[in-house]
FINUNU-887185 format. One record per residue: x, y, z of N, C-alpha, C, O in turn; residue number from 1. Coordinates in steps of 0.001 Angstrom, whole numbers, padded with zeros to 6 digits. Last residue first. Layout:
<atoms>
     n.px     n.py     n.pz    ca.px    ca.py    ca.pz     c.px     c.py     c.pz     o.px     o.py     o.pz  num
        X        Y        Z        X        Y        Z        X        Y        Z        X        Y        Z  NUM
...
</atoms>
This chain:
<atoms>
     n.px     n.py     n.pz    ca.px    ca.py    ca.pz     c.px     c.py     c.pz     o.px     o.py     o.pz  num
   030902   022020  -043439   030481   022653  -044763   030801   021091  -045665   030610   021029  -046879  290
   031379   021650  -040487   030037   021051  -041578   029324   021173  -042496   028151   020903  -042752  289
   033050   023649  -039604   033373   022280  -039570   032301   021520  -040750   032693   020920  -041751  288
   031999   026353  -040670   034014   025616  -040820   033284   024262  -040937   032947   023771  -042014  287
   030285   026316  -039456   029934   026249  -040962   031305   026126  -041205   031578   025642  -042303  286
   030633   025933  -036200   029822   025288  -037351   029558   025028  -038551   028921   024062  -038971  285
   032555   028582  -036153   032915   027147  -035712   032368   025731  -036957   032912   025042  -037820  284
   030815   030633  -036304   031240   030919  -037133   032118   029219  -037502   032286   028747  -038627  283
   028420   030117  -034373   028395   030027  -035362   029325   029667  -036617   029065   028913  -037554  282
   030992   030662  -032628   030413   029090  -032576   029270   028038  -034265   029184   026934  -034803  281
   031035   033151  -032724   032276   032431  -032962   031651   030813  -033058   032208   029965  -033755  280
   028814   034107  -031897   029294   034390  -033524   030037   032911  -033739   029802   031970  -034497  279
   025589   032793  -031030   026892   032962  -030956   028021   033083  -031792   028259   032097  -032489  278
   022537   033166  -032531   022861   034102  -031241   024168   034241  -030921   024502   035359  -030530  277
   022028   031020  -034099   022784   032608  -034507   023142   032969  -033526   024352   033192  -033492  276
   022245   028510  -032429   023765   028686  -032999   023480   030276  -033246   024343   031036  -032806  275
   020291   028088  -029757   020283   028685  -030662   021571   029362  -031138   022031   030386  -030632  274
   019819   027576  -027494   021231   026536  -028063   021096   027343  -029659   021869   027063  -030575  273
   019463   027573  -024053   020232   028510  -025203   020666   027644  -026075   021644   026936  -025835  272
   017540   026348  -022164   018403   025935  -022816   018629   026929  -024158   017891   026891  -025142  271
   014918   026775  -022703   015196   026656  -020997   016562   027021  -021826   016594   028204  -022167  270
   015782   028421  -025766   014241   028071  -024379   014560   028038  -023359   014620   029101  -022742  269
   016105   028867  -028458   016687   029799  -027286   015130   029946  -026668   014132   030661  -026764  268
   017646   026526  -031256   016016   026800  -029813   016574   027889  -029021   017795   027774  -028912  267
   018701   024222  -032360   018630   025452  -032469   017479   026181  -032483   016629   026408  -033344  266
   019698   021039  -032565   018062   022317  -031798   018841   023099  -031551   019693   022952  -030674  265
   021298   019347  -034619   021090   019918  -034178   020068   021229  -033201   020030   022381  -033634  264
   021550   015875  -035179   020360   016656  -035116   020873   017969  -034262   020900   017725  -033056  263
   022878   012839  -036679   022818   013687  -035333   021987   015078  -036446   021869   015237  -037661  262
   023094   009517  -037365   023401   011044  -037436   022593   011719  -036184   021983   011298  -035202  261
   024934   007554  -036953   024311   007106  -038476   023457   008135  -038061   022393   007690  -038492  260
   028519   006929  -035667   027669   006939  -036027   026611   008179  -037157   027020   009131  -037822  259
   031018   005427  -035346   029990   004916  -036438   028559   006201  -036000   027464   005746  -036331  258
   033468   006249  -034430   032065   006116  -033796   031249   005575  -034335   030466   005047  -033546  257
   034333   005843  -036679   035252   004741  -035454   034435   004620  -034788   034150   003527  -034301  256
   035016   008292  -037985   034148   006772  -038853   034497   005669  -037493   035011   004589  -037783  255
   034279   010766  -036872   035053   010155  -036440   034156   008570  -036924   033169   008002  -036457  254
   031779   012816  -036750   032535   012674  -037866   033727   011196  -037543   033796   010583  -038608  253
   031631   013409  -034182   030291   012720  -034902   031221   012184  -036069   031298   010961  -036189  252
   033874   013959  -033223   033231   013148  -032159   032649   012365  -033818   033010   011333  -034384  251
   034340   016600  -034693   035217   015375  -034608   034425   014066  -034007   034579   013059  -034699  250
   032319   018242  -033342   031636   017387  -034969   033007   016656  -035147   032823   015814  -036026  249
   032489   018263  -031153   031009   017519  -031434   030861   017203  -033265   030119   016583  -034026  248
   034812   019788  -030820   034990   018779  -030415   033709   017727  -031009   033950   016550  -031275  247
   033571   022395  -032035   034133   021034  -033096   034818   019994  -032406   035455   019207  -033105  246
   031400   022985  -030710   031289   022895  -032050   031427   022345  -032019   030667   021379  -031960  245
   033329   023282  -028193   032111   022216  -028430   031862   022261  -029712   032212   021159  -030135  244
   034399   025560  -028810   035208   023887  -028710   033946   022994  -028595   033929   021880  -029121  243
   032528   027531  -028880   033217   027424  -030205   033814   025548  -030326   033755   024705  -031221  242
   031146   028436  -027300   031653   027695  -026945   032105   026442  -028497   032003   025264  -028836  241
   028302   030917  -025905   028773   031256  -026998   030623   029886  -026855   031482   030498  -026220  240
   025822   029433  -023813   027388   030397  -023599   027867   029773  -025360   027787   028638  -025830  239
   023378   028190  -023459   023835   029440  -022968   024881   030330  -023485   024874   031557  -023582  238
   024864   025389  -024938   024127   025895  -023352   024032   027448  -022526   024451   027754  -021410  237
   025090   024081  -027716   024506   025010  -026880   023993   024637  -025896   023044   023871  -025727  236
   023471   020713  -028468   023355   021719  -028879   024417   022749  -027539   024518   022203  -026440  235
   021352   017818  -029919   022668   018154  -029561   022527   020113  -029903   021964   020715  -030818  234
   020106   014901  -030399   019583   016842  -030073   021111   016788  -029126   021634   016133  -028225  233
   020698   012085  -031614   019615   013062  -031986   019305   014298  -031522   018366   014906  -032036  232
   023558   010975  -031737   023437   012051  -031328   022241   012728  -031765   022387   013839  -032274  231
   024067   007290  -032837   023351   008812  -032646   023640   009789  -031666   024030   009320  -030597  230
   025361   004512  -033150   024786   005446  -032320   024681   006749  -033209   025336   006964  -034228  229
   024251   000653  -035257   024681   002547  -035048   024491   003355  -033868   023429   003085  -033306  228
   024858  -001866  -033616   023702  -000799  -033459   024701   000496  -033634   025463   001095  -032875  227
   025783  -004640  -031927   025858  -004260  -033150   024683  -003301  -033551   023592  -003808  -033813  226
   025755  -003949  -029203   024963  -004295  -029559   024872  -004588  -030861   023714  -004871  -031168  225
   028668  -002850  -028744   027980  -004127  -027414   026552  -004477  -028507   026387  -005697  -028495  224
   027610  -000512  -029974   028981  -001641  -030967   028275  -003219  -030223   027708  -004186  -030733  223
   026532   000649  -027551   025566   000067  -029631   027146  -000236  -030341   027349   000077  -031514  222
   027892   001175  -025359   026845   000565  -026136   026062   000202  -027351   025124  -000494  -027740  221
   029621   002450  -027167   030351   001945  -026990   029074   000510  -026398   029153  -000668  -026747  220
   028391   004870  -027165   029015   004675  -028796   029161   002631  -028665   028942   001789  -029537  219
   028029   005331  -025025   026643   005356  -025650   027150   004683  -026380   026559   003616  -026543  218
   029818   006777  -024305   029512   005491  -023383   028000   004738  -023924   027229   003936  -023398  217
   030768   008717  -025487   031549   007184  -025843   031263   006138  -024934   031879   005100  -024691  216
   028695   010165  -024620   028802   009707  -026221   029506   008973  -026476   029357   008330  -027515  215
   026686   009100  -022039   027974   010064  -022109   028149   009390  -023630   027790   008229  -023828  214
   025519   007833  -020252   024603   007970  -020890   025778   008804  -021982   025164   009077  -023014  213
   027875   008280  -017626   026736   006864  -017582   025854   007752  -018710   025280   008645  -018087  212
   030974   009769  -019054   029281   009461  -018002   029228   008602  -018416   029931   008002  -019229  211
   032738   009876  -021351   032953   008705  -020721   031773   008635  -019365   031676   007591  -018720  210
   031947   012756  -022656   032185   012067  -023379   032109   010619  -022563   031266   009923  -023129  209
   032549   014501  -020320   031683   014368  -021495   031326   013321  -022142   030131   013028  -022103  208
   034516   013548  -019504   033731   013249  -018862   032139   013312  -019513   031113   012650  -019363  207
   036210   014957  -021609   036272   013453  -021644   035147   012972  -020391   034958   011756  -020429  206
   035608   017408  -021564   035217   016875  -022438   035570   015307  -022299   035020   014530  -023080  205
   034557   018587  -017722   035600   018381  -019087   035421   017096  -019965   035169   015990  -019487  204
   032127   021399  -017656   032725   019551  -016880   033550   019470  -018239   033369   019992  -019339  203
   031558   023318  -017745   031579   023226  -016152   032248   021584  -016453   032723   020824  -015609  202
   029789   023910  -019609   031238   024084  -019999   032037   023974  -018394   033047   024620  -018115  201
   028260   021419  -021901   028597   021472  -020077   030009   022580  -019787   031145   022106  -019756  200
   026065   021280  -024113   027895   021408  -023440   027789   022009  -022154   027223   022991  -021675  199
   024227   018000  -024864   024406   019230  -024498   025179   020136  -023721   025087   019920  -022512  198
   022870   015223  -026545   024212   015930  -025450   023997   017894  -025665   023663   018630  -026594  197
   021215   012272  -025856   021577   014374  -026594   022097   014471  -025706   022037   014100  -024534  196
   021647   009520  -027747   021858   009725  -026385   022092   012028  -026617   022855   012720  -027290  195
   020716   006023  -028945   021098   007424  -029382   021869   008159  -027867   022511   007484  -027062  194
   020952   003829  -030966   021537   004184  -029772   021636   005838  -029390   022576   006606  -029600  193
   018780   002666  -033687   020029   003098  -033341   019884   003623  -031930   018733   003895  -031588  192
   017628   000172  -034211   017971   000562  -034944   019252   001362  -034834   020328   001154  -035394  191
   015389  -002204  -032154   016282  -000767  -032054   017267  -000818  -033324   017763  -001929  -033511  190
   014154  -005041  -031436   013039  -003297  -031498   014279  -002130  -032575   013915  -001445  -033531  189
   016393  -005990  -031857   015803  -006375  -032729   014129  -005553  -032502   013205  -005559  -033316  188
   017465  -006314  -028943   018362  -005225  -029996   017123  -005599  -031431   017630  -004866  -032280  187
   015682  -004366  -026677   016470  -005818  -026958   016599  -005064  -028450   016195  -004007  -028934  186
   015408  -001515  -024920   014067  -002506  -025262   014280  -003889  -026186   013274  -004537  -026475  185
   017168  -001012  -022150   017184  -001302  -023112   016265  -002026  -023481   015982  -003050  -022859  184
   017104  -000661  -018919   016060  -000245  -019842   015766  -000314  -021227   014698   000056  -021715  183
   018680  -002071  -018481   017934  -002731  -017419   016409  -001975  -018921   015429  -002463  -019486  182
   021472  -000144  -018460   021178  -001440  -019633   019117  -002040  -019155   018519  -002407  -020167  181
   021486   001253  -016763   020645   002203  -018386   020608   000529  -019010   019819   000133  -019868  180
   019771   000077  -013983   020730   000122  -014581   020188   000899  -016429   019103   000998  -017001  179
   017429   001868  -012133   017752   001141  -012389   018418   000622  -012855   018148  -000402  -012227  178
   015983   004550  -011670   015227   002974  -011600   015744   001417  -011583   015187   000356  -011301  177
   017043   006256  -011850   017310   006573  -011346   016398   005095  -010636   016261   004773  -009456  176
   020128   006836  -014749   018806   006370  -014638   018331   006024  -013380   019105   005118  -013069  175
   021817   009727  -015297   021754   007997  -014848   020679   007629  -013801   020447   007932  -012631  174
   023147   011756  -017407   021838   011068  -016183   021782   010148  -016225   021679   009528  -017283  173
   024547   012563  -019407   025013   013164  -017489   023423   013052  -016623   022838   013730  -015778  172
   022411   012750  -022314   023668   012002  -021146   024106   013768  -019889   024011   014987  -019740  171
   019535   010549  -022435   020050   011318  -022325   021685   011911  -021552   022033   011540  -020432  170
   018700   008396  -024997   018986   008471  -023371   019048   009800  -023041   018182   010335  -023735  169
   016613   006485  -026958   017962   008115  -027196   017072   008360  -025444   015942   008439  -024962  168
   016488   004234  -029899   016827   003848  -027954   017405   005203  -027614   018603   005335  -027867  167
   015053   004512  -032755   016277   005288  -031817   015688   004620  -030335   014525   004633  -029933  166
   013964   002779  -035652   014311   003423  -034671   015328   003552  -033451   016261   002772  -033260  165
   012914   003298  -039426   014239   002889  -037763   014044   003747  -036364   013999   004957  -036147  164
   010387   002427  -041250   011132   003315  -040418   012287   002672  -039524   012290   001528  -039070  163
   009335   001710  -043505   010343   001528  -043796   010895   002251  -042654   011963   002804  -042913  162
   005884   001022  -044996   006585   001837  -043627   008158   001690  -043830   008156   001367  -045018  161
   004182   000038  -046001   005080   000595  -047159   005755   001050  -046485   006594   001736  -047070  160
   002344  -001382  -043805   002310  -001866  -045361   002770  -000308  -045669   001907   000569  -045616  159
   001894  -001711  -040495   001759  -000916  -041610   002828  -000593  -042670   003815   000136  -042568  158
   004172  -002922  -038382   002489  -003596  -039359   001878  -003199  -040159   001169  -003981  -040792  157
   005651  -001288  -037461   006462  -002325  -037911   005370  -002964  -038846   005665  -003460  -039934  156
   004022  -000037  -035230   004174   000240  -036503   004773   000252  -037397   004824   001175  -038210  155
   003772  -002346  -033492   002844  -001560  -033686   002545  -001352  -035029   001690  -001816  -035784  154
   006474  -002465  -032273   005280  -003810  -033141   004541  -003205  -034244   004603  -003412  -035456  153
   007323  -000534  -030851   007584  -000197  -032473   006768  -001539  -033412   006539  -001632  -034618  152
   004800  -000507  -028881   004979   000566  -029745   005402   000236  -031499   004824   000393  -032574  151
   006277  -002972  -027924   004934  -002765  -028694   004195  -001612  -029147   003110  -001700  -029722  150
   008865  -001779  -027282   008105  -003054  -027719   007293  -003218  -028482   007452  -003578  -029648  149
   008025   000830  -025376   008698   000458  -026500   008510  -000691  -027631   008042  -000441  -028742  148
   006173  -001127  -023449   005402  -000203  -024127   006370   000099  -025344   005896  -000227  -026433  147
   008230  -002890  -022465   007318  -003077  -022931   006344  -003048  -023915   005838  -003849  -024700  146
   010277  -000724  -020980   010662  -002101  -022556   009776  -002250  -022950   009789  -001868  -024120  145
   008408   000285  -019866   008737   001017  -020340   008982   000113  -021656   008416   000069  -022748  144
   007895  -002053  -017829   006605  -001514  -018118   007371  -000293  -018970   006639   000647  -018659  143
   010486  -002116  -016825   009644  -003377  -017586   008521  -002495  -018029   008652  -002456  -019252  142
   011696   000052  -015232   012127  -000423  -016452   011977  -001434  -017347   012720  -001757  -018273  141
   008490   001712  -014753   009939   000988  -014375   010743   000602  -015159   010349   000951  -016272  140
   007750   004805  -013861   007630   003866  -015180   009094   002827  -014832   010281   003132  -014716  139
   008069   007682  -013456   006696   006539  -013268   006593   005560  -014324   005807   005429  -015262  138
   010546   008318  -013213   010212   008400  -011947   008299   008414  -011745   007544   008769  -010840  137
   011951   008042  -015635   011593   006841  -014216   011048   007257  -012808   011107   006711  -011706  136
   009071   009247  -017978   010446   008842  -017217   010794   008278  -016125   009834   007909  -015449  135
   007160   009639  -019399   007213   007641  -019569   009076   007912  -018600   009987   007085  -018574  134
   006599   011808  -019190   005562   010605  -018168   006520   009450  -017983   006709   008665  -017055  133
   009575   013665  -018529   008194   013121  -019495   007938   012314  -018425   008495   012083  -017352  132
   011391   014178  -017102   011080   015582  -018003   009716   014841  -018247   008708   015539  -018136  131
   013505   013000  -015798   011585   012997  -015392   011806   014203  -016304   012517   015142  -015945  130
   015500   010289  -018491   015434   011160  -016841   013707   011383  -016655   012829   010606  -017029  129
   016124   008372  -019687   016381   008324  -018119   015968   009218  -017538   015923   009275  -016309  128
   014620   008914  -021910   013763   007966  -020938   014403   007370  -019837   013981   006445  -019142  127
   014637   010735  -023933   015339   011149  -022649   014827   010091  -021700   014597   010506  -020564  126
   012388   009364  -026185   012816   010088  -026103   013572   010017  -024654   013097   009089  -024000  125
   009786   007342  -027094   010076   007513  -025071   011435   008392  -025174   011963   008300  -024066  124
   011339   006637  -029859   010201   006412  -028901   010232   006537  -027857   010879   005635  -027325  123
   011891   008128  -032280   012674   008446  -031134   011896   008067  -029943   011709   008893  -029051  122
   012584   006847  -035652   011534   007464  -034521   012126   007420  -033225   012978   006542  -033081  121
   012796   008823  -039061   013701   007693  -038054   012666   008525  -036650   012237   009666  -036474  120
   011123   007285  -041932   011672   008365  -040555   012781   007710  -039783   013383   006637  -039819  119
   009933   007006  -044158   011768   005788  -043695   012011   006959  -042813   013056   007597  -042939  118
   007886   007947  -044764   007810   006071  -044628   009775   005416  -044182   010420   004378  -044030  117
   006716   010216  -045366   007824   009470  -044688   008689   008249  -044606   009854   007896  -044421  116
   004549   010848  -046878   006134   010689  -047179   007087   010786  -046031   008117   011459  -045981  115
   002723   010488  -045837   002247   011829  -045648   003906   012195  -046178   004462   013284  -046034  114
   001698   007967  -045530   000868   009054  -046295   001885   010048  -046772   001921   010415  -047946  113
   003455   006839  -042959   003729   006559  -044317   003273   007709  -045699   004034   008165  -046552  112
   002858   008848  -041192   003903   008972  -041789   004030   008575  -043590   004329   009142  -044641  111
  -000033   007851  -041279  -000135   009237  -041396   001017   009391  -042191   000956   009801  -043350  110
   000793   005493  -039789  -000365   005819  -041979   000213   007025  -041799   001274   007106  -042418  109
   001523   006042  -037460   002856   005592  -038878   001622   005422  -040104   001900   005223  -041287  108
  -000465   006698  -036738   000478   007580  -036590   001414   006942  -037778   001846   007488  -038793  107
  -002126   004120  -036323  -001971   005963  -037127  -001303   006653  -036400  -001715   007195  -035374  106
  -000292   003008  -034800  -000921   002583  -035596  -001498   003304  -036825  -001319   003055  -038017  105
  -000873   004726  -032622   000493   004400  -032968   000547   003363  -034697   001518   003246  -035444  104
  -003684   004669  -031970  -003064   006097  -032433  -001511   005638  -032585  -000836   006662  -032696  103
  -003728   001753  -030760  -004171   001956  -032112  -003983   003372  -032711  -004094   003429  -033936  102
  -002548   001896  -028400  -001879   000964  -029610  -001736   001531  -031015  -000857   001739  -031851  101
  -003903   001891  -026072  -004389   002806  -027230  -003090   002671  -027882  -002473   003734  -027807  100
  -003524  -000311  -024095  -004861  -000368  -024590  -004710   001052  -025533  -005869   001383  -025782   99
  -000998  -000438  -023491  -001234  -001601  -024549  -002774  -001012  -025198  -003147  -001162  -026361   98
  -000205   002044  -022574   000131   001685  -023636  -000504   001066  -024361  -000785   001388  -025516   97
  -000284   002162  -019055  -001729   002559  -020114  -001027   002454  -021891  -001813   003120  -022565   96
   002577   002550  -018773   001426   001963  -017950   000382   001118  -018939   000318  -000037  -019359   95
   003362   004960  -019710   003551   003795  -020185   002789   002324  -020012   002540   001400  -020786   94
   000919   007513  -018227   002228   006697  -017976   001906   005658  -019083   000763   005385  -019448   93
  -000106   010981  -018150  -000855   009591  -018187   000630   008344  -017660   001217   008594  -016607   92
  -000204   012934  -019023  -001181   013234  -017883  -001706   011439  -017470  -002685   010882  -016973   91
   000921   012929  -021374   002297   014019  -020302   000889   013981  -018764   000947   014718  -017779   90
   000954   010067  -023003   000536   011627  -022935   001430   012167  -021643   002467   011696  -021175   89
   003475   008674  -023844   002170   008630  -023701   001803   010326  -023062   002457   011343  -022830   88
   005881   008485  -025724   005408   007437  -025239   003993   007256  -024045   003584   006209  -023542   87
   005842   010806  -028755   005466   010513  -027636   005070   008874  -027046   004258   008143  -027613   86
   009101   010588  -030594   007289   009964  -030539   007321   009948  -029112   008166   009460  -028362   85
   010617   012551  -032660   010190   012494  -031629   008813   011919  -030855   007792   012554  -030590   84
   011713   011711  -036269   010837   012219  -034896   010212   011964  -033167   009383   011122  -032822   83
   012951   013087  -037925   013498   012994  -036633   012333   012878  -036319   011721   013909  -036039   82
   012688   012956  -041546   012009   013524  -040745   012633   012511  -039718   012905   011369  -040089   81
   014429   014626  -044453   013962   012918  -044021   013829   013175  -042386   014852   013607  -041853   80
   012901   016436  -046660   014143   016171  -045514   013383   015389  -045204   012179   015243  -045414   79
   010905   017823  -048723   011941   015985  -049149   013114   015523  -047878   013945   014621  -047986   78
   007815   017871  -046575   009833   017928  -047494   010126   017021  -047384   010015   015987  -046725   77
   005475   018749  -045223   005713   018083  -046228   007405   018796  -046682   007817   019917  -046981   76
   005368   016890  -041782   005273   018865  -042371   005921   017912  -043720   006560   016865  -043610   75
   003258   014436  -040598   004347   015133  -040887   004533   016787  -041645   003622   017575  -041898   74
   000512   015351  -037986   001075   015124  -039142   002346   015318  -039954   002626   016512  -040063   73
  -000726   013311  -035948  -000022   014155  -035499   000517   014080  -037456   000801   013043  -038056   72
  -002429   011430  -033820  -003020   012773  -035557  -002053   013115  -036011  -002424   013493  -037122   71
  -001438   010176  -032735  -001893   009873  -033704  -002452   010388  -034308  -003027   010005  -035327   70
  -001272   012468  -029857  -000252   011323  -030324  -000602   010682  -032239   000354   010933  -032973   69
  -003865   012809  -029606  -002888   013736  -030716  -001575   013534  -031268  -000959   013925  -032259   68
  -004994   010686  -028622  -005310   010936  -029557  -004246   012110  -030926  -004044   012185  -032138   67
  -003735   011654  -026070  -003646   009789  -026936  -003732   010109  -028302  -002818   009906  -029101   66
  -002216   014233  -025440  -004087   013778  -025193  -003114   012249  -026225  -002042   012218  -026830   65
  -000423   016154  -025230  -001128   016441  -025208  -002440   015353  -024646  -003297   015563  -023787   64
   002122   016029  -027197   002071   014656  -025627   001292   015076  -024605   001574   014843  -023430   63
   003050   015574  -030531   001950   016456  -029020   002253   015386  -027898   002544   014190  -027932   62
   005580   014689  -032293   004747   014577  -031491   003808   015548  -030369   004331   016125  -029415   61
   008907   016596  -033119   008103   016222  -031863   006460   016132  -032039   005849   017199  -031978   60
   011269   016434  -034854   010286   017409  -034596   009146   016463  -033672   008793   015413  -034209   59
   014147   017717  -037760   013994   016836  -036401   012309   018231  -035645   012099   019444  -035677   58
   015281   016777  -040732   014500   017455  -039806   013781   017668  -038733   012574   017821  -038919   57
   018015   016353  -042829   016869   016276  -041887   016241   017096  -040959   016785   018088  -040473   56
   020147   017276  -044316   019055   015668  -044807   018339   015632  -044167   017490   014811  -044515   55
   021820   020201  -045342   020924   019590  -044387   020598   018025  -044666   021154   017741  -045726   54
   025171   021519  -045660   023770   020520  -046314   023468   020261  -044948   024139   020137  -043923   53
   026139   024591  -044258   025602   023468  -044825   024570   022777  -045179   023385   023108  -045121   52
   025280   027522  -043925   026388   026925  -045653   027055   026434  -044813   028090   026919  -044355   51
   024225   028708  -042329   025139   028422  -042068   025963   027820  -043256   027189   027741  -043330   50
   022349   029864  -044077   022876   031060  -043394   024021   030535  -042596   024824   031339  -042121   49
   021092   027082  -044967   021626   028094  -046247   022856   029367  -045365   023932   029695  -045864   48
   019746   026396  -042142   021391   025653  -043025   022094   026370  -044166   023308   026344  -044364   47
   018428   027972  -042475   018734   028290  -041236   020628   027241  -042040   021826   027435  -042241   46
   016865   027291  -043941   016587   028549  -043963   018270   028890  -042925   018926   029929  -042857   45
   015723   025142  -043716   016943   025496  -044902   017219   026300  -045121   017785   026583  -046177   44
   014293   025958  -041638   015854   024569  -041550   016232   024981  -042713   017432   025258  -042706   43
   012168   026512  -042435   013503   027558  -041567   013953   026176  -041579   012984   025459  -041327   42
   010731   025120  -044593   011541   026399  -044781   012654   026943  -043869   013666   027560  -044202   41
   009975   023327  -042541   011391   022565  -043438   011518   024405  -043776   012421   024990  -043178   40
   008978   023772  -039069   009529   024293  -040734   010009   023737  -041642   011165   023603  -041238   39
   009005   023979  -036538   009374   022772  -036918   009020   022932  -038215   008611   021846  -038625   38
   009740   026284  -035137   008746   026779  -035904   008262   025184  -036479   007101   025138  -036884   37
   012511   026037  -033574   010889   026506  -033002   009737   026266  -033756   008695   026034  -033143   36
   014096   023307  -035423   013475   025210  -034670   012186   025065  -034472   011229   024409  -034883   35
   017006   020733  -035558   015485   021608  -035280   015521   022863  -034464   016215   023339  -033565   34
   018430   019338  -038021   018152   020226  -037318   017019   020857  -036758   016171   021448  -037426   33
   020541   016933  -039016   019307   017674  -038716   019367   018286  -038341   020504   018443  -037897   32
   023260   015326  -041392   023275   016117  -040101   021415   016895  -040852   021039   017199  -041984   31
   023967   011659  -041550   022764   012823  -041973   022683   013805  -041122   022134   013555  -040049   30
   024350   009108  -041962   025519   010128  -041616   024495   011313  -042071   024539   011682  -043244   29
   022472   007694  -044294   023223   007311  -042867   024468   008881  -042963   025120   009373  -043884   28
   021177   008448  -046454   020104   008341  -045547   021135   008470  -043958   020814   009036  -042913   27
   022411   008262  -049359   022502   009217  -048255   021789   009474  -047165   021684   010645  -046800   26
   018849   007124  -050625   020648   007314  -050585   021402   008709  -049323   020907   009678  -048747   25
   016682   005422  -048300   017291   006328  -049533   019300   006425  -049367   020265   006108  -048671   24
   017009   001463  -047796   017315   003143  -047460   017701   003622  -048602   018401   003169  -049507   23
   015942  -001392  -046911   015862  -000684  -048066   016358   000220  -047658   016290  -000009  -046450   22
   016250  -003466  -043836   015620  -003151  -044861   016396  -001397  -046143   017285  -000616  -045804   21
   018062  -004717  -042136   017221  -005418  -043095   016356  -004731  -043920   015692  -005370  -044737   20
   019665  -003221  -040831   018211  -003472  -040270   017846  -004240  -040842   017011  -004884  -040206   19
   021965  -004396  -041329   022003  -004296  -040192   020493  -004080  -039993   019972  -004685  -039055   18
   021836  -002797  -044699   022200  -004809  -044521   021978  -004636  -042215   021503  -005772  -042199   17
   021326  -000591  -044122   020689  -001283  -044460   020755  -002574  -044253   019923  -003323  -043740   16
   024318   000410  -043076   023286   000493  -042270   021757  -000360  -042776   021047  -000767  -041856   15
   025746  -000380  -045228   025409  -001158  -044728   024816  -001541  -043331   024707  -002583  -042685   14
   024421   001763  -047285   024635   000604  -047519   024571  -000687  -046115   023732  -001578  -045983   13
   025271   004219  -045323   023900   003855  -046034   023753   002566  -046079   023106   001999  -045199   12
   028255   003850  -045620   027056   003463  -044138   026598   003623  -044239   026117   003584  -043106   11
   028401   004311  -048126   028764   003191  -047887   028214   002993  -046470   027710   001900  -046212   10
   027879   007278  -048506   027229   005857  -049800   027307   004404  -049002   026477   003512  -049177    9
   029319   008588  -047093   027965   008708  -046671   027310   007460  -047677   026266   006868  -047402    8
   031764   009738  -046605   031707   008042  -047276   029911   007630  -046862   029487   006555  -046438    7
   032772   011375  -045220   032791   010100  -044276   032017   009374  -044918   031456   008432  -044358    6
   032750   013210  -047135   034124   012810  -046674   034651   011511  -045596   035708   010974  -045264    5
   030763   014279  -047683   030924   013229  -048490   031851   013065  -048159   032401   012480  -049092    4
   029516   015468  -044801   029169   015130  -045940   030307   014659  -046318   031114   014511  -045401    3
   028555   015553  -041543   029373   014835  -042242   029871   015022  -043427   031060   014714  -043360    2
   025218   015723  -041630   026395   015917  -040849   027459   015629  -041806   027111   015461  -042975    1
</atoms>
């Protein structure tokens, strides 16, 4: 995301100071993509089609079982992995995490062995929703925080890792079991504070920014904790809205927002955000992120 105009090298240096670990060159302010295949070749093809640089590939661990979480294998690629890590299987809850921390040690070892020791990990992403087993319907803020912190501690214990951890909510969704801040895992366990943002044509851009979990809300919370912000999942919402692409680009590349990385979710699913299906938005994306 934002190319050389953002001063990637300087931001990467600042990030290494904040997190206390050395990072690869061009590690910060990096645009990634998610595609349904989670294939590096398909991510590269999409970036080439749009005519934009890409530095990251988004993926997800399975939610089918504890064992499946631990056996995830990263794709072979030079792109940096932005990985959504399931906090618990779909038939379980984070309250059971302490008995299953071994799967996260295994996952961490797989990432290191598979060439992704600098992966950015979204533990229990979109925690503020009811979409997942670790969502607000199945856990208290205290249970979520304990599970998040235990997973981070476990993964950091693996030799050779330099992981960064993203605490990621969903924009426009206010948690129903406590305040936004109540589920914050603590500064020592978090490197990025993120939100997932999809287009909402029925809402003004100012509302998109300022709602609980929204873009500006997330940036302000991140600044208060001395962290970089992120937008690890964002996209269209079934309509061709070039203005949304332009607004997102402006927000992401505004250096005062300290956005460390973002990833566009190009997928024709429940929410159709496949950028190639919307010509005006596709043209805006290629123009903006070149």
